[in-house]
N, C-alpha and C positions, 0 to 999 in steps of 0.2 A: 417186544420190549427193546428199547435202545440200549446198546452196550457201549459204555464210555470208551472212546478211542484215544490213545496217547497222542495221535497226530493232531488232535484238536488245537493244542496250543501252537504248534508249528504253523497250522493253517491261519490262525488268528494273527500271528506275527507277520506272515506273508501278506495278508490282506491289508495290513497297516503300512507295508513297505513297497508293494507293487500294485500296478493297476489291474493285473490279471494273475490269477492262480489257476494252475492246471493240476488236478489230482489224477494220476495214472495208476494202472495196476490191472491185474487179471479180473475177469468178470466175476461178479457175485461176492467180492470181498467187502462190499459195503461203501463204495465210493459215493453213491448217490445219497444214501442214508446219512452218512457223515456230513456231507456238504449241506444237505437240507437242515441238519441240526445246527451247524455252525452259522450258516448263512440264512437264518430263518426270516430275515427281512428282505431277502432278494426275491425278485420275480423269477419264477421257474418255467423253463421250457425244455422239452426233450426232442432231440432230432431223431428219435425212434419213430416219431409220428411222421408218416410219409408226406402229409400235406405241409406241415411245418418245415420239413427237410427240403422239399421242393422250393419253397420260398427262400429259405436260408441260402440255397445254392444258386438259384436263378435270379432272385431279386433281393440281394443281400441288404441294400440300402433300405428297402421297404421292411424287411425283416427286423432291422435294428430300429426302425420307427415304431413298429408294433410292440417290440419288446425292449423297453428302456432300462438302462442300468439304474441301480445295481441289479445285474442279471446273472442268473445261474443257468448255463447251457449244458445240458446233459447229453452224453454220447456225441461229443463234438468231432470224433474221428470220422463221422459220416460226411462232414462238410469241411475238409481242410482248407478249402478256398476262402473260408470266412476269416481266417487269420489276418489276411491283408486288410480287411475292413476294420477289424478290431484294432489293428495298428494305427490306422488313420484316426479312429475315434479317440484312442488314448493319447495320441500325439497332440490332438487338438484340445482335449479336455484336461489332460494331466491330473486325473482324479484317481487316488489310490482306492483299491478295493472295488473297481467297477464291474469286473467280470470274474465269475467262478466257473470253471469248466471241469468236466470229467471226460475221460476218454482212455481207450486202450492205447498202449504205446506202439501198437503195430500200425499197419497201413502206411500211408504217407505222412502220418501225423507228426512224428518227431522231426522229419525233414522240414515240414512246413513251419514248425515252431522255431527251429534253429535259424532258418533263413529269414523269418519275418519278424519275430517278436523277441529277439535277443535283447536282454536287459530290461524288458518291459514285463516279463512274466516269470513267476516262480513256479517250478515244477516239483511236486512231491510225489513219492511213490507209496501207495498203500498196498499192504499185503493182507493176508488173512489175519485173524485174531492172534495176538501173541499170548503166551501162557500167562503173562502178567495181566493182560486184559481179561482173559477168561476167569481169572481168580480175583478180579477187581482190585489189583494192586496198583496204587497211583504212582509209585516210583517209576521215573522215566529217564534214567540216565543210560548212556550206552555202556555195554559190558566191557569194562577195562579193569582187569583183576589186580588192582593195587589197594593199598591200605585205605586210601581216601574213599575209594568205591566201597570196600567192605564195610567201613564204618557207617556210611550212609545207607547201604542196602540192608544191613542186618536189622534195622528198626522195622522193616516191613516184610520180614520173612514169613511165608505161609507154607505149611506142609502140603506138598503136592500129592494128595491121595489119588488113587485111580489113574496113575500116570499113563499106563498103557491104554486105558479107556480113551484118553484124550489124544494120545499119539495116533491111535487107530481111527477115532472119530473125525479127527482133522480140525482145521482152523477156520473153516467157512462159517460166517455168522449164522446162516440159516440152520446149520446142523447143531447149534446150541439148543435148539428145540428137539428134545429127545423123541418127540412124536414123529419126526420126519425120518423116513426110511433111508438108511445110509446107502444101501445098494442102489436104490432107485434114484437117489439124489446124484450120485457120482456118474451113473449111467447117463442120465440126462445132461449132466455138466459136460462130460466128454463129447457127447453128440452135439450139443449147442456150441461148444468151443470150436469144433471142427467146422460146423456149418456157418456160424456167424463170424468167426474171427479168422481162422486159417484160410478159408476159401476166398476171403477178401484180398488176401495177399498172393496166394499161389493157387494154381489149379491142381487140387489133390484129386486125381482121377480115381484113386483107389482108397476109399475111406478106411477099409480094413487094414490096409498096409500102414497107414498113418497111426492107427491104434496099435498095431504091432510095434511100430517104432516107439511110441510112448511107453508101451509095456517093456520093451527092451531096455529103455533108460531106467525105468522104475526098478527093475530087478538089479540094476547096476548102481543104484544110488550109493553115494559114499565111496565110489571106486574111481580110479583113474579112467578118464574117458577114452575108450578104445573105439575110434570111429570105424575102423575096418571090421571089427567084430560085430558092431551094430549093423553095418552095411551088409555083411554076409547073412546075419540072422534075418534081417528084414527083406533081403534080396532086392536091394535098391543101391544105386551108385553112391559112392562116398561123397560126391559133390552134392547130391540131393540130400543126404543125411546132414551135411554141414548147413545147407540152406534151411532145413527143418529145425535144426538146433538153434539157429539164429532167431527163428520165429518164436520158439519156446522161451528164449531169453528175453526178447523184446516185449513179449506179452506177459512176462512175469511169472511163468510157470516153473522154470528152473533157474538155477544160478550155477555158473561155472566158477568154482573157487580156484584161483590161480596159484601156482607154486611160488614160494618166496625165493627170489633170486636176485643177485646183483653181479656185476662184472667179475667179481673175485670168486664167486661160487661156481666153479667149473663143472662140478659133478652132480649138480641138482637136476632133477627131471624137469622137463618143460611142459608136460601134459597137465591140463586142469582136471579137477575132480568134479563130478556132477552131483548136484543136490536139488531136490524139489523144495519149494517153499511150503508145501502142504503135504504132511505125511499121510493124511487121510487119502489123498489121491494116489500116493505110492502104494498104500495097502490095497486100494481098489484095483489098480492096474496089475499089481503082482498077485492078485487073488488071495490075499490074506483076509478071509471073510469075517473074522472076529478078533477082538483084542487078544484073546488067549492064544490063538494060532499065530498071530503076529509076534507075540512076546516069546513064544517057545520055538518058533520056526527057524530055519537055517539062515534067514536074512535078518534076524532080530538085531544083531549088533550094528548092522549098516543102517537099519531104519532108526534105531535109537540115536546113532551118530548124526544122521540126517536131521532128526528132530532138534538136537542140541545146536547144531550149526545154524539151522534156520532161526532158532530163537536168538542166537547171538546176532545174526544179521538183522532181524527185526528190531532188536534193542537199539541198534545204531540208526536204522532207517526211521523208526518212530521218534527218535530224538532229533531228527533233521540232519543227521550226520552221514558222511560218506561211508560206503563199505569197501572202497577200493584199497583200504589199508589192512584188509583181513586176508590172510593167506593160509596155506598149509606148507609143510616142508617135507621133502623127500629127496634123498640122494641115491647115487648108484651103489652105495654101500648098504642100501636097504634101511637106512635110518629114516624114520618118519615121525613127524609131529603133526597131530590132527589139525591144530589151528595155531597160527602165529599172528598176533595183532601188533602192528607197527605204529606206535603212537609217540610223537614228540621225541624221536630218537631212541626210544626204548622198545625192546622186543619182549612180548609176553607169550611164552610158549604154553600150549594147553593140550593135554591129552584127555580124551573122552572115554570114560569107562562105565559100563553098566553095573559094575560091582558095588557092594556096600562095604567091601573090605579092601581099601586101597593100600598099596605097598610102594615103597620108594623105587622098586625096580620098574614100575610102570612109567617112570620118567627118565629111563636110562638114555634116551636119545636127545634129551634137552641140551646136552653138552655140545651137540652138533652146531649150535648157534654161537658158541662162546668166542670164536675167533673172527667174527664178522666185525670189521673196523667201523668206527664211528657209531656203533650201536651198543646200548647198555642193556644186557640181557637181565630181565627181571626174574624173581622166583617163579619156577615152573608150577603150573596148576594141573592137578588131577581132578577133573570134573567128574563127580561120581555120586552114588546114592548113599554115601555115609551121612550120618545125621548131624554132623557139626563140622565147622572149619577146624583143621588141625595141621600143624607143621609136621611133615614126615622127615624132613631134614632142614638144615638152616635155609636152604634155598628151594624148597619144594613144599607145596601146600595141597592137602586134600580139601576140596571145596564141594559142598553139596550143590546139586544143580539148581536148588531153590535160590541160589545167589545170582543166577542169570537175570 
């Protein structure tokens, strides 16, 4: 069954504005299914087929004669040399919506794109299903917690029952089918990811060591990234860990949330925090085998925070917006704010709490932002499991997570 994706409208707009669109993202998040749905009038070809791939690489002109636009090329990362020929074609024909491509961001793909197709191609990032998509909520605005957003969002509020079931189950489209075994799915996913994606970029001589690295990050989700601690745990050099982190970032598995800083903030930390886009993968790697054990375990707060941050990120990505304006705050006085959104000269501080009983003391660090020049600090948000929006003070709001 096709699950409606919020990225559909962004893709349609891009096809009207650009000759080429590339949908990137981790494997199995639904890139092919989405483009087949939106581009149902396109001829389809996949470079997963070795015969077709050979022709695409060795006889590209012949390949483009056999497969005429509008053309959907799946798994384009296997033939980055094709971009030069696509450039020649679109420069000659100047037809919008000629090619739709899917591919991982890894390999030489992004380098080939930036060098060859600048200005000719739109790139959109697809992640796993958002909670809005799982619950069939059509609202598709980026989470910016102001009154205009609240007024629009409240008309489509749905109660998120079984929250921890979905946090544990994860955001992969295939896992929406409850008949699919969760453990078996993620075991296969990790194995395929290493064999098909990671090994294309680097020589991972010890597969178990890379899985140990993934696990080391999973148990640290929502924490400041301590490369030396990970390096010691995995028994691999810090330089190798940095290289592996880069692979996880470019292939859309993790996101490093940067600390908010400017030249006047001398005492803020410079280290990013690590989050996974899919909490199901976190639970699998950290060996939380059921929703109940994840919800009551020692890592519950971090997994919950990871889930909320990933939903905020997806709300921006799915609306075709950047996520480079989303940060956290932490200074050397141990004042920390989970999320800070910087939008139009305004700062939106957000604390993430599992509780259904929010208190104003939970926002005690919001004042850390008040002296930043040229920025207007907005009412602080306590994102929590309270059942309605409520002002805790004049400038602090308790907000149900359903508003994301």
